[in-house]
KOLRO-601577 format. One record per atom (N, C-alpha, C): residue in one letter; x, y, z. Coordinates in pm, whole numbers, plus 50000, padded with zeros to 5 digits. Layout:
N
AXYZ/...
***
This chain:
464
X839318124586468/X839878132186571/X841748134186629/X841738116186605/X843588118286630/X844268119586516/X843688120686408/X844458125886312/X844818138686306/X843888149186368/X843888163386341/X845008166186486/X844818157786588/X845888156886702/X847228152986657/X847418145786568/X848798141986518/X849308149786427/X848498157286377/X848968167086272/X849158181686346/X848318180686451/X848848192886519/X850128190586581/X850388181586626/X851728178686704/X852838177586593/X852588174686459/X853368176286356/X853998186886336/X852898199886343/X853038213086278/X853688220886406/X853728219586521/X854158227186628/X855298224086641/X856578226586578/X857828221586600/X858508235986672/X859348234586765/X859898247286811/X860688254686691/X860868269186686/X861768276286587/X861358274086457/X860218267986420/X859428268086278/X859508282886233/X859638285286119/X859698298586063/X858368303586013/X857218304486112/X855868304986056/X855428318485979/X856348330086046/X856268341586008/X857078345585866/X857938338685861/X858588339085727/X857888331185599/X857188318785644/X856328312385562/X855038318885544/X854488327685615/X853428332785592/X853388347385539/X853958352285535/X854948363685458/X855198360885294/X855628347485290/X856078340785171/X854588339685084/X853788333285176/X852728330385108/X851658344585053/X851868355185151/X851118367585103/X851898372885014/X853138374185024/X853658380484859/X853438371984743/X853508358984764/X853738350084643/X852008353384596/X850888355984698/X849688355384644/X849728369584576/X850268379184628/X849938393184577/X850888392884457/X851758388284425/X852638387684287/X851548379484200/X851058369584225/X850038359184135/X849148367784071/X848318376284196/X847068383384134/X847638393584074/X848728402484113/X848958414884011/X849398408283844/X850428396783851/X850658394983740/X849378390983647/X848308384583710/X846908383083631/X846528394983597/X846588404783654/X845818420183624/X846888424583529/X847928425683532/X848828427883418/X848368423983278/X848188410483305/X847488401183183/X846348408083120/X845498409983234/X843988413983191/X843938430183127/X845228437483185/X845578450883175/X845538451282994/X846468443082950/X847138442082830/X845308441182722/X844528432782789/X843188432482706/X842668447482696/X842918451482815/X842138465682822/X842618477582713/X843658471082680/X844328481782546/X843828481882417/X842958471382384/X842558465782255/X841658476882221/X841608478182087/X840838490482037/X839548489281944/X839418472981972/X838198469781884/X837508458181963/X836008455981965/X835498450582062/X835408432981994/X835508424682052/X835478411782050/X834638408781921/X834928401681835/X834298396681712/X832528395281747/X832288386281845/X831058386681870/X830048397381917/X830788405681948/X830238415882017/X830348429681890/X830488427181780/X830938440981690/X829588446481603/X828568436281619/X827408436781568/X826648443581664/X827108443681825/X825978445881933/X826198461882011/X827788464581987/X827848477882034/X828618486281950/X828578500782002/X829298509981913/X830728509881950/X831498516081856/X832538518281904/X832918526882031/X832208538182022/X832038546382144/X832068542882294/X830978530582258/X830908523982401/X831848515082432/X832218508382334/X833268499882375/X834728507082428/X834828520982355/X836058527682407/X835878531382551/X834288539082579/X834258536782729/X834268527882828/X834068517382767/X834358504882842/X835418500682865/X836288501882743/X837928502682817/X838428509282896/X838148523782879/X838758536482976/X838118530783106/X836858527683112/X836468523583254/X837218512883330/X837828499883230/X838338491183300/X839708494183320/X840418502983235/X841688504783293/X841788515783393/X840778524083409/X841008529583536/X840808523983674/X839678514583640/X839558503883753/X840568494983791/X841328490483689/X842468483983676/X843608489483758/X843958501583712/X845238514083784/X844848514683929/X843648515983949/X843018516984087/X843438503284193/X843188491484115/X843398480384176/X844788476084226/X845718482284106/X847208481184123/X847618489384241/X847238501184252/X847488508684380/X846958501384506/X845818502384509/X844968497084646/X845468483484684/X846128473284601/X846508462984640/X847818465584696/X848608474084629/X849938477384687/X849678482684833/X848968488684855/X848258497884976/X847888484885068/X847448477885051/X846838469385135/X848298457785171/X848708453085079/X850018447285100/X851208450185180/X851298465785174/X852398471185288/X851508472585394/X850598475085412/X849838474885525/X850048461185598/X849678451385523/X849828437385582/X851428433685651/X852358438185562/X853928436485599/X853998445285735/X853308457985754/X853718466985846/X853288459285966/X851768451785974/X851158446686095/X852108434186143/X852818427586049/X853368415486060/X854758420686139/X855508431186080/X857038432286095/X857198440986221/X856088448286248/X856188460186346/X855388454886476/X854898438586452/X854578433286561/X853358441786619/X852398444986535/X851268450286576/X849948447486633/X849838431986637/X849258424586712/X849808422086851/X850658418286860/X851208414487009/X850978428887093/X851418440987022/X851258451687100/X850048458087118/X848918455687028/X847608461587038/X847048452187131/X847138437687162/X846808430387236/X847198434787346/X848698439887404/X849168440187533/X848258454887586/X848188464187500/X847458479087519/X846388475287532/X845248464787507/X843918465787536/X843678458887620/X844788446787716/X844988443087834/X845378454087907/X846058465287923/X846308471488008/X844988482088042/X844418483687932/X843078493187928/X842038485588021/X842168472487996/X841158463588060/X841658464588222/X842838463288231/X843028462588388/X842798476388431/X842948486788385/X842928501588452/X841448504488441/X840718506488314/X839308509088327/X838528498188336/X838328485088323/X837188478188311/X836848472788452/X835368471988460/X835028467788615/X835368452888593/X835498448388761/X835938432888790/X835418421888713/X834028426888683/X833128415188628/X833328415488490/X834328423288433/X834448426488293/X835938422588245/X836308413688338/X837898408988308/X837728397688219/X838918390188152/X839228379288132/X839398378587934/X839558369787901/X840088370587775/X839168370087676/X837658367387679/X836608372487609/X836618386887597/X836468393587708/X836358407687728/X837368413787628/X838758409087665/X839918416287602/X840038414587476/X839038402487407/X839368397987289/X838238409287211/X837068410787308/X836038420887221/X836758436987185/X837538438787297/X837938453387293/X839198454387150/X840158442287169/X840698441587068/X840178441286927/X839078432386924/X838718431886786/X838228447686724/X837548452386848/X836698465386820/X837538478886744/X838918476486825/X840078487386807/X840498484286681/X840928470886652/X841568467686538/X841008470986386/X839588469386427/X838428470486313/X838338484586281/X838488491486387/X838468505786365/X839538514786322/X841148508586322/X842298510786293/X841688507486140/X841478494186078/X841748489885960/X840548498485879/X839368503685941/X838568509885834/X838958525885829/X839788529785919/X840468542285901/X841288540985811/X842018533385790/X843248532185689/X842538523585547/X841428518485553/X840858517885426/X839928529185352/X839578543485446/X838998551985390/X839398560785261/X840888560185260/X841358568985170/X840698561084989/X841308550185010/X840818539784888/X839328539784900/X838708536984977/X837158536384948/X836278550984909/X837088563184983/X836648576384910/X836938578684770/X838238574084775/X838488572984617/X837738568884494/X837418556184544/X836638544984451/X835548554284402/X834528555084543/X833078560084521/X833098575084467/X834028583984502/X833728600784466/X834938605684346/X835548598184323/X836568600284194/X836048592284077/X836538578184100/X836418566684007/X834988566383946/X834148562484058/X832938560183991/X831988571183967/X832508583384026/X832058599083976/X832488601883843/X833538599483820/X834278601583676/X833388597183571/X832928583583601/X832248575983457/X830488574383515/X830178581883614/X828978587983620/X828008579683712/X828768569183792/X827878558483867/X827958562583994/X828248575484043/X828188573784172/X826948583984219/X826108580384279/X824598591684315/X824978592684438/X825798584984522/X825858587684688/X826628600384738/X825868607784834/X826508619484881/X827518617184991/X828318628885032/X829218628585145/X828548620585252/X827228628685278/X826438625385416/X826038615085411/X825668606985303/X825058593885319/X826098583785309/X827378585885265/X828478578785273/X828908573585433/X828878588985494/X829478591285682/X828168584985740/X826758583385677/X825908577885760/X826048562885725/X826438558485639/X826448543285622/X827808537185679/X828868546485685/X829818542985782/X829688540585860/X828878549886001/X828528549686128/X827818536486166/X826668535286079/X825738524886092/X826278515486077/X827488511885976/X828068501586003/X828918498186094/X829328503086144/X830308504086263/X829498503286404/X828308509486376/X827158503686506/X826868490186521/X826408485186360/X826158471886366/X827058461586402/X828448467686389/X829718461086413/X829808456286560/X829288466486646/X829288464186776/X828328456186861/X826708459086811/X825738453886847/X825878441686786/X825598435886701/X826018419886621/X827308415286662/X828538425186619/X829728413586660/X830048410286761/X829668418486911/X829818414787054/X829628402487081/X828008397487064/X827738385387084/X828018373987017/X828378377886889/X828738364486807/X830028360486815/X830998370386854/X832568369586891/X832448363287026/X831688370087119/X831498360387263/X831048346087229/X829878345287185/X829768329387137/X830908322987083/X831508327886970/X832358319886912/X833578315787008/X833978325287101/X835178320687218/X834748315587294/X833538315087348/X832748308987444/X832758292587437/X832748288987314/X832568274987262/X833688268387252/X834828276987206/X836348273087202/X836598268887334/X836578277787410/X837188273787577/X836338263187649/X835088262887608/X834328252787722/X833778237287662/X834418236287508/X834158221787441/X835128214787409/X836388215587457/X837498211087438/X838198207287288/X838878200487280/X839248196087157/X838398194687030/X837118190787063/X836218189086983/X835338201086946/X835678211186957/X834868223086972/X834618229586827/X835328221486722/X834728228186618/X833848218986540/X833318212286607/X831698205786571/X830708214386646/X830898222686722/X829878228686814/X829788244086746/X831278249886690/X831388260286614/X830578257686485/X830438246786422/X829938248186280/X828748246386332/X828048242086395/X826288242686429/X826488257186463/X827178260686541/X826548277386561/X826728285586453/X827648281886339/X827858288986219/X826398287786128/X826068274286130/X824468274586052/X823818278986125/X823608276586229/X822368287486307/X822318297586272/X823658305986274/X823748320986239/X823298325386120/X823828315486016/X823608317685881/X821748319185860/X821218307485918/X819708310285889/X819308323185992/X819638326686094/X819228338086158/X819518350986067/X820588351185976/X820988360085936/X819978363985815/X819538351985729/X818788349885618/X817328355085670/X816938352585794/X815658355585845/X815398372985903/X816918374185939/X816778389386023/X817078399885926/X818258396385854/X818778408385748/X817748416785688/X816718410285609/X815788417985519/X814878429585618/X814778422185727/X813528427485817/X814478440085912/X815528437785962/X815958443986070/X817298457186015/X817928445285930/X819328456885916/X818998461285763/X818508456685674/X818528463185515/X817768475685539/X816438476585599/X816048489285612/X816818500985689/X817848498385764/X818478510785788/X819328515185654/X819328510185568/X820258512885443/X819508518985318/X818428510585338/X817438510985196/X815938508885233/X815468514985164/X813968512385165/X813418503685057/X812448493985129/X811818483385011/X810568485785013/X809998490784868/X808278491984864/X807848481884819/X806298478684824/X805688466584720/X805768471084599/X805978461184501/X806228465084372/X804558469284322/X804398481784231/X802958484284217/X802188474884126/X801338475184132/X800308467484029/X800718469483858/X800908461083776/X800828464983665/X801318452083609/X801958456183440/X802488445783393/X803568438383426/X804378442783494/X805478437483559/X805428428283663/X804398435283748/X803968425783886/X803398413683803/X802618413183749/X801588402583670/X802648393783635/X803658398183513/X804588389783477/X805318384383568/X806178390283684/X807038380483755/X805878368883846/X804508372883880/X803848366483968/X803408353483893/X803158355183741/X803318346883661/X804188335383627/X805588339883629/X806798332983629/X806778322683750/X806638334683869/X806708324884001/X805678314183991/X804308316683931/X803448305783953/X803828293783878/X804228296383770/X804688285783683/X805818278183703/X806698282983789/X807738275983860/X807328270383984/X806298276284057/X805788268084212/X807118275084274/X807588284484245/X808418293984341/X807318302884446/X807838298584557/X807008300684671/X807168317984724/X806678323684614/X806728341684623/X805838345184767/X806458351584850/X805568360184921/X805468372684923/X806278380284885/X806288397584825/X807198398784711/X806808408984674/X807538415684536/X807938429584602/X808978431384615/X809818444084633/X810948454984561/X810428465284580/X811378474384475/X812288482384573/X813728482584563/X814818489984651/X815018498284565/X815388507984669/X815788521484620/X817328524384610/X817808513784499/X819308515584494/X819948531884416/X818968533984375/X819058548184304/X819788556784405/X819608558884484/X820228567384619/X821568567984592/X822098556184584/X823718554284608/X824438549984468/X824108547384389/X824628545584233/X823688540184158/X824008544483984/X823378537983875/X823488523483868/X823808517483977/X824078499883949/X822808494384000/X822968483183936/X821278478583956/X821238462183972/X820628456784040/X820328441084027/X818728438784079/X818788424084084/X817378416484111/X818158406984181/X817248404084320/X817828389184340/X816308384984470/X816248373884513/X815598368984605/X816228363484715/X815378361984828/X815998357684967/X814778352885026/X815158345485141/X814108340985237/X814378326285241/X813488320085360/X813368306185369/X813038299785241/X812908282285289/X812408275185160/X811238278785119/X810448277785220/X808548282585186/X808318295285201/X808858304485205/X808848317485175/X809508324185148/X809608330484993/X810778338584939/X810198350884925/X811158361284896/X810768374984838/X811698379984720/X811248384584631/X812008390084525/X811878405084544/X813468406784532/X813648427584530/X814258428684389/X813748440384351/X814098444384251/X814588460084227/X815748462084177/X816298476284183/X815518485684122/X815018496884169/X814288509884107/X815018513183974/X816458511683919/X816938514383818/X816828503883723/X816628491683778/X816518484183653/X814928483683625/X814118488083701/X812288488183628/X812618501083552/X813218509383595/X813288524183540/X813878525183374/X814758514783360/X815918518183202/X815468501483139/X814338495683196/X814398478483122/X812958478683074/X812788472482963/X811498469682946/X811218456783020/X809858454483030/X808928447983142/X809588432183065/X809468429382963/X809728415782930/X811048410582972/X812318422082959/X813488420783012/X813888418083126/X812888425083228/X813308423883370/X812858412183381/X811558402583337/X810958391483362/X812108380283340/X812868384883202/X813798373783160/X814998374983254/X815338385783329/X816158387083417/X816048375583521/X814908379683568/X814288370883691/X814298356583655/X813988352583520/X813658338583513/X815008332483518/X816198341483496/X817568333583523/X817588333883672/X817548343283734/X817578342983869/X816658330583957/X815568331383907/X814668318283939/X815158303583902/X815708302683825/X816598293083732/X817758286383852/X818258292983890/X819238292384025/X818708283784136/X817518285384169/X816488282084251/X815878268684188/X815398268584093/X814848258984027/X815908246884001/X817138249383986/X818088236583945/X818588235384075/X818308242984182/X818898238584351/X820328244184323/X820788254884237/X822078262884276/X822258267384421/X821398274084452/X821188277784591/X821538269384706/X820628256884659/X820888247984774/X822178240084768/X822688236184665/X824028231284618/X825128239284699/X824858254084665/X826118264784742/X826298265784878/X824798267084902/X824808265185060/X824968254185130/X825138241785075/X825868229985119/X827098228885136/X827908236884994/X829408240284976/X829988246085088/X829038255385114/X829428266185214/X829808259585352/X828738250985361/X828558245685530/X829868233685533/X830338226185439/X831388218285432/X832408227485449/X832598235585371/X833888245485377/X834148250885515/X833068254885575/X832848263185699/X833248249685791/X833148235285776/X833298228485897/X834828223585877/X835488223885731/X836858220485722/X837628233085791/X837118242585783/X837858255685785/X838238252785976/X837168250286024/X837038250386202/X837868238386247/X837548226886190/X838458213986191/X840158218486165/X840318222486099/X841788226686063/X841968239286131/X841558244486218/X841498257986324/X842098250786439/X841328237486453/X842078229886586/X843278225186554/X843788224986475/X845088219586455/X846138229586502/X845758241086441/X846648252186480/X846548260786619/X845128259086693/X844798266286817/X845678265886897/X846368255686945/X847588251087044/X849038252586967/X848958260286842/X850628258386795/X851288270986864/X852148266086939/X852618276487047/X853878282686920/X854438274786848/X855558275786758/X854958291986671/X853728288586651/X853268297486534/X852878312686614/X852278310386726/X851968322786799/X853418329886839/X854278322086892/X855898327486911/X856688333886815/X856138327786680/X856808336886568/X856158350286542/X854948352286613/X854338364386591/X854418373486733/X855418368786811/X855528378686926/X854828376687053/X854158363387046/X852928356887158/X853868348587218/X854598351787329/X855318340787405/X854988339687563/X853948343887597/X853198341887735/X851448340287745/X851278347187622/X849818344387611/X849208338487475/X848348330787470/X848038327287354/X846558327387304/X845998338887280/X844518342787244/X843998335987164/X842738329787165/X841958322687068/X842008334386936/X841328345786966/X841118352186856/X842598358286760/X843618357786840/X844838362686765/X845248345886694/X844758335986711/X845228321186670/X844488321786569/X842938323886552/X842648324686427/X842938335286303/X843098346686388/X843978355686268/X845338346286196/X845898345386275/X846998335486224/X846808325186121/X845878317586189/X845448305386139/X844778310185955/X844228320185977/X843598326385854/X844548326985731/X845708335885840/X846588339585696/X847568327585660/X847798316885754/X848418304885703/X847568297885593/X846208298185589/X845418290785485/X845328298885390/X845978306385378/X845698317785230/X846278309985100/X847108299985093/X847258291084982/X846038285184941/X845308278285027/X844258267285034/X843168278184982/X842808288785058/X841848298784994/X841668301984845/X843098305284820/X843238307884678/X842818294284574/X843318284084577/X842538271284532/X841128271284504/X840468270484666/X838918274184671/X838308281284587/X838728292184585/X838228307984512/X838128303084394/X839248296084325/X839528295084175/X838318284584135/X838348271684240/X837308262084214/X835938266784205/X835588274884323/X834328281784312/X833998289784176/X834928293284136/X834348305984066/X834168293583914/X834998285483920/X834578274483821/X833258272483807/X832778264483933/X831598260483947/X830498271583919/X830438281683948/X829708296683971/X829368297083833/X830438297983740/X830388298583587/X829568288683540/X829688275683541/X828818263683522/X827398269183554/X827078272483664/X826028274283731/X824858285383641/X825728296483620/X825538303983532/X824788300883389/X825808296683335/X825308288983210/X824308279583186/X823898273183320/X822818264083345/X821368274583363/X821568283383418/X820448291383449/X819988301283317/X821068302283266/X820658309083102/X819978300383048/X820238288283014/X819908279282935/X818318275683043/X818348274883152/X816948276783234/X815868285283175/X816598298283110/X815738311883088/X815138309982944/X816338303182860/X816098299982744/X814748289782710/X814848278182816/X813908268382799/X812158274182865/X812528286082892/X811048290982942/X810748299682830/X811478303882726/X811088308782625/X811828325482600/X812398327582717/X812908340682699/X814698341182636/X814908335282542/X816068336982506/X816788348782448/X815658355782394/X815948365382299/X816018379882413/X814758379482493/X814758390682597/X816148390082720/X816418376682750/X817608377582830/X818598381082754/X818988376582605/X820348382082531/X820448396882520/X819308400682495/X818978416182481/X819138423582609/X818808421882708/X819058425082842/X820368421082902/X821198412982873/X822828412082909/X823598418382820/X822978421682673/X823758432482634/X823448445682664/X822468451282678/X822098462782763/X822678466082863/X822778456982981/X823458458383102/X825048458583077/X825648450183007/X826888453482986/X827378465382907/X826368474082856/X826918483382771/X826488496082886/X825298495082954/X825078503783071/X826358502283200/X826418491983210/X827688487883286/X829178492483254/X829488495383113/X830638497583107/X831638485683125/X830928473683130/X831538462683178/X832928458183060/X833498450583133/X834788442783058/X833988437382935/X834318439882808/X833848433082673/X834398420382661/X835978420982698/X836758407882700/X837798405482798/X838228392882812/X838848391682923/X839998381982901/X841278381482972/X842238371482938/X841958359183017/X842088349482963/X841398331183015/X841898332183110/X843108332583180/X843608329283329/X843008336883410/X843308351483395/X842558362183505/X840948356983485/X840428355383414/X838748352083410/X838588339783482/X839248333883465/X839158318583534/X839478321783691/X840298330083739/X840698332683865/X839678341683953/X839298350583842/X838548360483907/X836928360683915/X836548357283773/X835218358383734/X834168348883770/X833158351883836/X832028339783870/X831038339083780/X831078352483704/X830448350183598/X830978349183444/X830628341083349/X831218337983206/X830878354183163/X832138356183042/X832248368483000/X830918368582877/X830388381582874/X829428385982773/X829438374882619/X830668374482554/X830478368982418/X830318354882430/X830648345982553/X830508333282585/X829268331282616/X828418338382695/X827078338082737/X826098338582575/X826478350882516/X825278352482383/X825708338282291/X826958332682290/X827308322682217/X826618306982263/X826278309482400/X825508296482463/X824048299882450/X823528312882420/X822028315782423/X821898314182267/X822768310982176/X822128312282042/X822108322681988/X822828334182031/X822388346281982/X822988351381839/X822288354681739/X823088358981623/X822418377081594/X822298381381686/X821888395081692/X820868402581622/X820528413881638/X819538419881571/X820018433581520/X819388443981530/X820498454381514/X821378461781623/X822448467981589/X823368470281714/X822668478981801/X823118478781910/X822628485182041/X823578496582032/X822618507282025/X823548519982020/X822928528482183/X824078527782252/X823498531582404/X824068543182463/X823348553682539/X823798564582588/X823978556582739/X825248561082793/X825308554282913/X824158558983022/X823868566982995/X823038575083119/X821848581883038/X821018572083006/X819898576782913/X818548583183020/X817288583882960/X816358587983030/X815278572483029/X814458576383121/X813398565583094/X812878561582990/X812568550782929/X812168546482791/X810768542382830/X809958540582725/X808698534682757/X808818519482708/X807578509282719/X807998499682677/X807938495182543/X807468502582449/X807758501182330/X809128503882261/X810098510982317/X810938514682291/X812028506082288/X813068507282204/X814418494082197/X815508504882242/X815738511882322/X816968522282330/X817528512682440/X819028515082438/X819658503482520/X819918512082663/X819198520082727/X819478525982815/X819218519982936/X820348511283012/X819918502383095/X820918507183224/X820868496883305/X821948501883436/X822668491583479/X823658494483542/X824928488283599/X824468477083695/X825278465383674/X824278455883742/X825428457283895/X824908454184013/X825558458784148/X826258446184179/X825978439984309/X826798431784366/X827108417084267/X826528415084157/X826698403384076/X826208407183965/X826718406083833/X826408409883703/X825238395283696/X824178398283627/X823388389983572/X823728376783457/
***
C-alpha cells in the first residue's frame, strides 16, 4: 500500500503534460498497428497458396480468400482511422468535461432530490456517452454487416434483426449496467485507499454471476438453444465426454444461421455442470466425426486446465488494473490536463487511467496471444492423442476454406494479433501429409455423412 501511495505522489506533478503523453500513446499505438496491417496487406497480395496448402486448397478458393482478406484489411484501415479521429476529437474538443457539465445541469434541473450526487450523474454520463459512441459506430457496423460480409456471402442478418439486436443490447446496458456501475462507484467511495481489494472481489463475483446467468437469461434474447436430437452425433459427443469425465449436463444446438454463415462450438458452465453448444451451421455442413474432432479439441482446453489457467490470469490482470487505478484516482494533474479543475469524478478518472494504460495493454495483448497460441497447439495435440488427428486436420482445412480465412500471415502481424496459429503451422504440428485436394464451394448444400465435400462453415467468435 505504501508503494502505491508513493507512486501516486510521484506521478501527480503540477503541470505534467498528461494529455500530450496520452495522445502520443494513442497515435503511437495507431501507427504501430497500421504498420503491422500494411505488412499483412502485402501477404494478401500473394497469388499462390503457401506450400503446405498447395495440395489442400484450389487456386479459386485461395483467390477468394485473398480477396476477402484484402477487403477486410481495407475496411480495417478506414475504420481504424475513423476511430482514431473520434478519439482525438474527444480529447482536443474537451468532450468529456463538456458532457459531464451537461449531465450535471440535467440532473440539477430534472432529477428528484433523492437522485442527486456523483453516482447518479455518473450513470447519466455513462449512458449518454454510450449512446453517442454507439451512434458513431453505426456507419462502420452497418457497412461491415450489410456490405462487406454480404459481398462474400456470409451475412444472413436482416435489417430488422440488426435493429432488434441493437435495441436489446442498449436495453441490457441500462438494466445490467446501472447496478454494476453504481456498485463499482459505491465501493470506491466507501472503502478508502484499499478500494481495489473490494473492487477485485466484486469483479470475481460478477464473473461467476455472468457465467451462471448469461446462458439462462441473456443468450435466449438473441438466439434459440434447442436440445441436440438423438443420433450418431449426440452419441459421439456423449461418449467423448464420458471418456474424458467431462461433467456434461446438456447438449444444445444454437441457431447461429439466422445471423451469418459463421459457425462455432463451445462449452460453458460451472466446474461441476457444463453445457456444450454447437452451431446449427456446423452440424449442417460437417460430418459427425469432424464435429466430434472439433469438440475433442475444445474439451482438450478443459482437460488441460487451459480455461482454469486463463481464468486465473484474468483475475491477476483485473487485480493489478484496479491496484494501478488507485494510483491515478486522485491524480489532480491528470484530471486538470483534460479540463477537470473543480470536480474529479471517479468514472472520468477510470476513463483517463485506461487511456494512460494503453502501452501496457499492448504488451499484455501480445503476451496473451503468445500463450493462447501455445494452448491451441496443446489442445490439437490432445485431440491427436484421442485418435482424431485425421478428422481434426480435415475439419480445420474445411473450416479454413469455408471461412475464406487467411491462408498465410506476416510473422509480426500474427504474433501481435492472432490468438490461434495459422493453418499451415497447425497442420504441420498434426503431422498432416494430406489426402486429396479439397475442392469446396464456399456455400454448398448439406452433405451426407458419406460425402467428402468441403462444404463447411465459417468459424465465429474464435477459429477452432
